[in-house]
N, C-alpha and C positions, 0 to 999 in steps of 0.2 A: 685431367688439366690440359691449359688450352697452350697455343705454341708461344704465346709470348710470354705469361708463366713460370712454362719449362724451360724458355731460353732464361727467364731471370734465374731463377734457381740454380740452374748452372753455373751461372755468373757467380753466384754466390760461393758456391759448391770450390770453383777453381780458386775463387781470392781464399777461402779458409786453408786448401793444400796447399798454397804458396807460401803463405801464412807458417805454415806446419813445416815446410820445407826449409826456412830461416832458421827457427829455435831448433826442428828437431834433432840437429846433431846435439846440442844441449841435453836435451835429453836420453841419446843414447849412451853418452859419456860425460854424466854429469862431472862440472869443472870442479876440482881442491877449495876447499876452503878458504876465500879471498882472493880466488882466483874468476869470479864471476862477470865480477866490471871489465876486466881484462877481457875476456871471450867474449862480452858484449861490443866493448869497443870496437874488438877484431872484424865482427859482424856488422857493423855499421861503416864501415871503411871499407866495405865490397859492395860493387854495383849487382844489382838485380832486374833480370827480366821480370815483370810484373803482367799479371793477364791484358790482354788486350794492348799492349806496348810494345814498338819496334826498338825501342833504345833501353839499356838497359840503366838502372840508379839507384842511388842508393837508398836507405829506408833509416830514417831516426834512431838512436839510442833509445832514448826512452818508449820508442813503438816496440822495439824487439824488448826490452825490456819487459813493457806490459803484455805482450806476446807471450812470452818466456813463461811468466807466472800465472797469464789464464792457462796454455796447454797444462803445467805441473800443476795446477790444483784439482783440473779434471783427470779421473785415474780412469772412466770408463772411455771415455773418446775426445780426445784432446784436439783432433779437427771441428769434433761439433762445436768445441767450445770457441774457438776461434773461428767462427764464420761470424756476419753482422748479426748484431742484435736487432731482433723484430720491436717495433715500437709496441708500448703498452696500448696505445689509441689507433693500433690499426684495424680496420673497418668500421669505425666511430665514427658518423660523419654531425661534426659538429656545428654546420650550419644547419642541422633539422633538427628544433628545439619536439621536445614532445609531445606539444600540440598540433604541428604541422604533422607527425608521424601520424599522428592517429585520426586526423583528418583527412590523408592520403591513404592510409588503409582502407578506411570506410568508404572511400573512393573507388580504389579496387576493387572491395569485395563486390560491389555495386555494379561495377562495368570493366569484367575482366579482358573483353574485346575491345577495349581502346588502346589506341598508340600510347607512346611514352610521352608523345608531343601532345596527343589532346588529355592527359592526365596534368601536365605541366602546367597549360593554358587553364585550365577549369580551376586547377591550386593557386594559379595567381590571382583567379577570380573569386575565389571564396576567401584570399586571404585581403585582398582590396574590401570586402566587406565585413571579414572580422579581424580588429586589432589584435585581438588573442594570441590569435595564429603567427604573429610579427614577419619579419621579411622571409620571402622565396627566396632559396638562394638559386645558383645558375641553374639551365636545363641539365646539363653535364652531370650534376650532382643529383639532381631530384632521380636523374637514370642511374646511376650508381646504385645509389641508394637503394631503387627499385630491383635491380638486380641482385644486389647484395641478399635481400631478404626475400627473396623467391614471389617476386609482384612481377612475373611473366606476362608477357602476351598470348591470351590463349585465341586460336583459332576459331572460327566462327563453325559451330556445328548445327546450325537451325536456329530455330526463332527459342530466344531465352523466356518466351512466357509459355513456352509448351512444357506440361509436364515432364515428356522424354528427356526434353534438351535438360531440364534441371537437374534428375536422375544422373542423366548419362555424366553431367562435370562434377556431381560433389559424388560418384562412383571412381573418376578419376581422379582426382584431388585426395582421396583418401586412402584411395587402394594403389599399392606400385606397380607397374609396367616392365613387365622382363619377357626378353625373346628366349621361345622352347622351338624343341621339334620332337617328333617322333624317332624310334630308332629303327623302324623299319620300311621299305616302300611297300606301296599299296596298304598303307593304313591308316595314312589319310587325305584325302585330296582337296583342294581349294578350288570354289568355284566362287565364279564373277563375269560380269559385264562390266564392257568400257568402252565410251561413248568416244567413236572417232574424231581425231582433230579436223580431219579435211571433209567433204562430202563425194559421193558415190554419184555416175549419170545411170540411172535407171531406163531400161526400156520402153518406160511412158514420157521419159526426157523431163524426165526430174531430177533433182539434186537431192538425194536423202542424207544425214548421218547416219551411218549405218554404227550396227553395235558389234563389238568383239567379246563370246562368249569362249574364256579362258579356262581350260583346267592344268593345275600344278599339286605334283607330287610333292609332298611336305618335305620326306627324308632330304630326296635326292635334287628335287626341284625341276624336276621333270617336267616338259610340258607333256603332258597327255593328248590335249587335242587343244588346237584353236582355231576356228571358223568365224568370219562376218557375216550378220544377218541384216534385215532394213531395220530390226524392229528386237525389243525385250518382252519375248512372251514363254510362256509354257512350253509351247509346242516346239517353239525356236531351241531351246533350255533340255528339253528331252530328245531331239535330234541331234545335237552335239555331244550330250551326255551318253546317248546310246553306241555314236562312233567311239568315246573314250574308253566305253567298256569293254568294246568287240576290239582294240589297241592294244590294251593294257590288263584288263579281266577288272573283276569287280572288287574294288575299296574295302575296309573297313569301314570307314567313315567319312563324308564328306563335311563338311563346312563352307554356307556361305551366307549371306547378309538374309535381311527380310525384306529383299523386293518380290513383288506380286508374283513372278515367274517362279522363284523358289520355295515359297508356302504355298503354291496350286493344288489342289486336291489329287491331280494325276501324277504331279512330282512326290508328294506325298506318299502316296502308296504305292508307286513305284519302285522308290527305297526302302521300304516298310517290306516289301515282297520280295526284294532281292538281298536283306537283312544287311542293310545298310544303315550306319546310324547317321542320321542327319542333325549337325548341330548348327545354330545359327550364331550369328555375333549379336552383343546386345545392341540395341537400338541405338542409334546416333555415334558409335563405337568402331568406325572405321579400322581402325588400328590394329583389333584382335585380326584382322585379314591381313595383316601387313604384307606377308611373302607376295598374296597377290598382287600389292597397290604396287610395291617394287615391283613387280615383274612389267605392269603398263609401260615405268617407266621407259622399260628397254625397247619395247613396241613404238613406242613416241620416237625414243632418239635414236634408232636405229633402223627399224622396219621402216616405218614412215618417211622418217628421213631420207631413206635412198630411193622412195616414190616422190616426192618434191615435186618434180620435174615430167612428171608423168601427168598430160592433161586428158580429160575426159576418163579419168579411172573410172573401171564397171567391178562391181561386185566379184564377179567371177574371174578379173585379173588382180585383185587386192586380195583374193582367197588364195588362188595359185603361186600368188610372190609369199603371203603368208606361210603358207605349208611346207613351202621350199627353205623359208629363214628358219622355218620353227626346228626343221628336222638337220639341215645342216651345217645350220649356225648356232643358233642358242643350245640344242640339247648339245651340242659338241663342242661347247667351249667352256674353257677351266672359270668356276665360279666361283667369284672374291671371298665371298665365306665360307665355303667349303673345302675350295681348295682344290676339286677336280670337276671333271665336268660332268654334267646331269646325269647322261646316259653312264658314264663308268659307274656313277654312285649307286645308280637302280641296278645295274645288273651284279655289283661286286656284294651289295645288301641281303638281307635274307627276305623274299617276296611272301608278303603276308596278304597276297589278295586271293580270290578264288577264280573258276576258270568261268566264261563268261555266257551263257545260255545263248540260244538261238536266236535268231532277229523276232521270229513271232512271239516266242516267250517274252520278249522285250517289252513288243508291242502291248501285248496283252497286260503285262505289270502295271505301264505307264498310264494306267486307266484309273478311273473313278470310279465310286459305286454310287448306286443309285436304287431305291426301294420302289417298285411301283406293284398297282392292285387291278389283274387281269379282266378286262372287260370280257365278258362272259359271254355275249353274243356273239364274238365274232374273233376270239382268242386275240386281242390286241393291247399294249398297252402303248401310253405315252409319253416319251421322252423328248424334252423342248421343243414342242409344239409337231412331234410328227408323230405317226402311229407306226409301230412295230409291231409282227405278224409273230405268233410265239407259235412250233410245232404243235401240232394236235397232243403229240402224246403227252406233254404238259397242260392241257386245260381243264385237270383237276385243280390247279394250284388258284387258289383266291390271290397270294400275292408271293412277285416274284423279286429276285435280286437280280440286278444288269452291272456291266461294265462298261465304260465307254468314255470316251477321250472327246471332250468337245469342237475340236478341229478337225475332228473324221467319226462322222457317224457312220458310213460306210463298215467300220468294222464295231459292231454292237453284241455283244457275249452274254447267255443268259446263266447266270453266276449260281454254284450251292455255295454258300458262305459258311455251312458246316464244313465241308470236307475242303473248302477251296480249290476247287478247279471248275473250269468251265464246265456245260454241260449241251450247250449247241449254239452256235452263230446266229443269231436273228437280223432281217429284213424288214427294210422301209415298206409298206403296205402300197400295194400297187393294184390302185382301185380299176384300172385299163384294163387290167392283165383278167382281173377278177371276173370282169363283165362279157369274159367269154362262156361263160355258165358250165363250164367244165371243172368239178369239184373232185379231190382225192378222199378216197376211205380213212376214217379215222382210225388213229395207230392208239394200240390199248396203253394206256399209263403203265400198268405192271411190267415190268423188265424180265425176261427170260421166257412168257408166255405168249406162244404163237396163236392168231387169232382162230385156226380153225380145232385148237383143241380146248378151247371155252364155247359150252353150249349152256343156253337157257334152263334154268330150274324149270321140272317136269313135276308133277304130282302138288300134294299137299305140303306147304311149308313143314320143314321139320318140328317145330314146336309146337303148331297146332295138331299135327299129327300123332305128337306124345301125348298133348293133354287127352286125345280121343282114347287112345288105347289104356291111359290111366283112367278114365271114368267109365270103360266098358269094364275093365278089370272090375268092378267093385259088384257087379250085376245087378243091380237096381237100376229099373226100368230110368228111361229119358225123363225128364222131371218137369214137363210139359206135356199140355192135352193137344192131339192131332185134330185138324177138324179137314174134314175132306172136300176135296174142291171139286164141286159137280158141273157138269156141261153146262150150256145154255138150254139146251131142248129137254132135258134130267130135269134141269131146275124148274123148268117152267109146266112138266107133266105132275110131277111128284111134289109133294110137300118137304120141305127140308124137317129132317128127323133130329131131335133133342138127343143130344149125346148125353148120360151123365155119366159122373165120374164110378 
């Protein structure tokens, strides 16, 4: 209820209480038969201080008599019976005929982002071209009718011709929106980027609008981490998210929008490997991450407002002031909704988080997967147009899995997808270094076997030896005719003897 309606309702109630105070004595001690008129005349001669008046006045006999019978006939709630009667046509605007209402409703369904004035002007233009619509009432009447029937101006969510925007509007109209929160700290975090309302001066003598990465705990509203960057990228998101993990531990779930940095391969893989559920808001539905949006208002209204006199603000100065404000002012200030400071509510709750792994482990987790075929000639694979050398013990693999981050190719790992672990770190191919002619000995691909323990096989192969032994065991002569081989001298002096079987 608005303040105006609340004030009106309170005034109606005070008048009902005043009327009951005038005739209430007759209900407590009913007069004897034939004495009612005399009692009413006595009350009519008294002076009463009416609500909102400074000077007492009298009340007419007939008025008091009507009040008396109204309260007497109502057994359940006499005071309610003495309230001012509500008009039967309350809320019905007679100046809006049915044809005009239908035209206005059709216009609103087609253009929900229009202002009330624009709707009114178009309604007047439509009525001028169609006599059946009748006369259009005053602007205030049309505006009151639209508000009373839920035809409110909708915020612009994007291009109304895009299917995603249309689905978001239909969902918002057909489903209610309710506030909610989780029961434990570290059960759910909110993450988002926010464009600054002012620019910072970089070392390249450029003014750039920085982006603020913020992470909030849903239950306590604690600011887990807050840092400004020059752009909204997956690299900056992972950089800030890992710092929040180190400060507060691993949460159970993380809610973000559908920005490119939020749904990047490195981000998705890192959250999955950390067993953090990644929930994204529906497209064009920023209200689903409302706690984060409300937090930006405090950043602009308090933090940046205190920096408005700072000229040539740099990113380092902005980050230093932001860290101090978040830890010393926001986290220790009483929250209007929870009634507690975020830090106190965080400490008092049952932590649902988990310990944070090491920095090296986090770096490995926030990488994306790649599947490559090894070039057997030199034992290399190609990644983003760069060739990487594999250790020689993996030269027998035809295809390999890699883990890497696009912004840091100095750390690329050979990955075992089945066991979900890193096998080795690989490095880019250095052709100048390889030109020195020195080559390392091959490492055997078999684990646990030393090179000097393995010797080449001697003698006949086992299968062939087995066949010879079985053939000899039959006792039969070889099933072939041997042919003697003569030297050249013997062949010239003697004739070749025919051999008969």
